[in-house]
C-alpha positions as CSV (number, residue, x, y, z in Angstrom):
1,G,16.4,4.6,12.8
2,R,13.2,7.6,12.9
3,D,10.6,7.4,15.3
4,S,7.7,5.7,13.9
5,R,4.8,6.3,14.9
6,P,3.2,9.3,13.3
7,S,2.4,12.4,15.3
8,P,-1.5,13.4,15.5
9,E,-0.8,16.2,12.8
10,E,0.5,13.2,9.7
11,L,-2.8,11.1,11.0
12,G,-4.8,14.1,10.2
13,E,-3.6,14.7,6.4
14,L,-3.9,10.9,5.6
15,E,-7.3,10.9,6.5
16,R,-7.7,13.7,4.9
17,F,-6.3,12.2,2.1
18,F,-8.2,9.1,2.3
19,A,-11.5,10.5,2.4
20,D,-11.0,11.9,-1.4
21,V,-10.3,8.9,-2.4
22,T,-13.3,7.4,-4.1
23,P,-13.6,3.4,-3.0
24,F,-12.3,1.1,-6.7
25,D,-12.9,-2.1,-7.3
26,F,-9.8,-4.0,-8.4
27,A,-8.5,-7.6,-9.4
28,I,-5.9,-9.8,-8.4
29,T,-4.8,-10.8,-11.9
30,G,-1.9,-13.2,-11.9
31,E,1.8,-13.7,-10.1
32,S,5.2,-12.8,-10.8
33,T,8.6,-12.1,-9.1
34,F,11.1,-9.2,-8.7
35,P,14.8,-9.7,-10.3
36,S,15.4,-9.5,-6.1
37,G,13.6,-13.1,-6.2
38,I,10.9,-12.1,-4.5
39,R,7.5,-13.8,-5.6
40,Y,4.4,-11.0,-5.7
41,L,0.4,-10.7,-7.0
42,V,0.2,-8.6,-9.9
43,P,-3.6,-6.2,-9.1
44,E,-5.1,-4.4,-11.7
45,P,-5.2,-1.3,-12.1
46,A,-1.9,-1.5,-11.3
47,S,-2.3,2.9,-12.1
48,T,-4.6,3.0,-9.7
49,F,-2.3,1.5,-6.6
50,S,0.7,3.7,-8.4
51,R,-1.0,7.3,-8.3
52,L,-2.0,6.3,-4.7
53,T,1.9,5.8,-4.1
54,H,2.9,8.8,-5.9
55,E,0.6,11.2,-4.0
56,L,1.1,10.7,-1.6
57,H,5.5,11.0,-1.3
58,R,4.5,14.2,-3.0
59,L,2.1,14.5,0.8
60,F,4.8,12.8,3.1
61,P,8.4,13.6,1.0
62,E,10.1,13.2,4.3
63,Y,9.1,9.0,3.7
64,P,9.5,7.8,0.6
65,P,8.1,4.6,-0.5
66,Y,10.9,1.4,0.9
67,E,12.6,4.6,1.5
68,G,13.9,5.4,-1.8
69,Q,15.2,2.8,-2.4
70,F,13.3,2.1,-6.0
71,D,13.4,4.2,-8.5
72,I,9.6,2.6,-10.2
73,V,7.2,1.2,-7.5
74,V,5.8,-1.4,-8.9
75,P,2.3,-2.1,-6.2
76,H,2.0,-5.7,-5.5
77,L,1.5,-8.4,-3.0
78,T,3.6,-9.6,-1.8
79,I,4.0,-13.7,-1.6
80,P,5.5,-16.7,0.3
81,V,8.6,-18.3,-2.8
82,D,7.0,-21.7,-1.7
83,A,3.3,-19.5,-1.3
84,E,0.9,-22.0,-4.4
85,V,-1.5,-19.9,-6.7
86,S,-5.0,-20.5,-7.5
87,G,-8.3,-19.4,-8.4
88,L,-6.8,-15.6,-10.2
89,P,-7.8,-14.1,-10.5
90,V,-9.9,-12.7,-7.2
91,H,-12.5,-9.8,-7.2
92,G,-11.7,-7.3,-4.9
93,H,-12.9,-3.6,-3.7
94,A,-10.4,-1.4,-2.5
95,R,-12.2,0.8,0.5
96,A,-10.2,2.1,3.2
97,A,-6.4,2.2,3.5
98,T,-4.4,0.2,6.2
99,L,-1.4,2.0,8.3
100,M,0.7,-0.5,9.5
101,R,4.4,-0.6,11.0
102,H,6.9,-3.5,10.4
103,D,10.0,-3.9,12.5
104,G,12.8,-5.0,10.6
105,D,14.3,-6.3,13.8
106,T,11.5,-8.7,15.4
107,G,9.5,-9.3,11.7
108,E,6.3,-7.9,13.7
109,T,4.0,-6.2,12.1
110,T,1.4,-3.5,14.1
111,V,-2.0,-2.1,12.6
112,L,-1.4,2.3,13.2
113,A,-4.7,3.4,12.0
114,R,-7.5,3.0,9.4
115,F,-8.4,5.4,6.7
116,P,-12.3,4.7,4.5
117,F,-12.6,5.8,0.9
118,G,-14.8,8.7,0.6
119,T,-15.9,9.9,3.6
120,S,-15.6,13.5,2.4
121,A,-18.0,16.0,1.9
122,A,-18.8,16.1,-2.5
């Protein structure tokens, strides 16, 4: 596969992109299951997460979400099939994005960078 390490130029573009994102409130409101059987938690407003995904894909067309496997990307937080879910809704405040690399061979996930929202001079 392609080298999964972002270039300094790509990291700079991401930093500028997320600097223009206004921090926002969200809630995890429920759970659902994809047709494949993968369970997930549902964030609201989903539209905010969808917009960010689409804008990032426009900025980096060579990196389609989920390697282009899906026509529609559903905002979600994957959970184990046997996870017990209670205490919803859970409220949160998104104020940064984290760039992670997942190694499909080892299952290992590595944090590559963190990008705070709302740092550009308005």
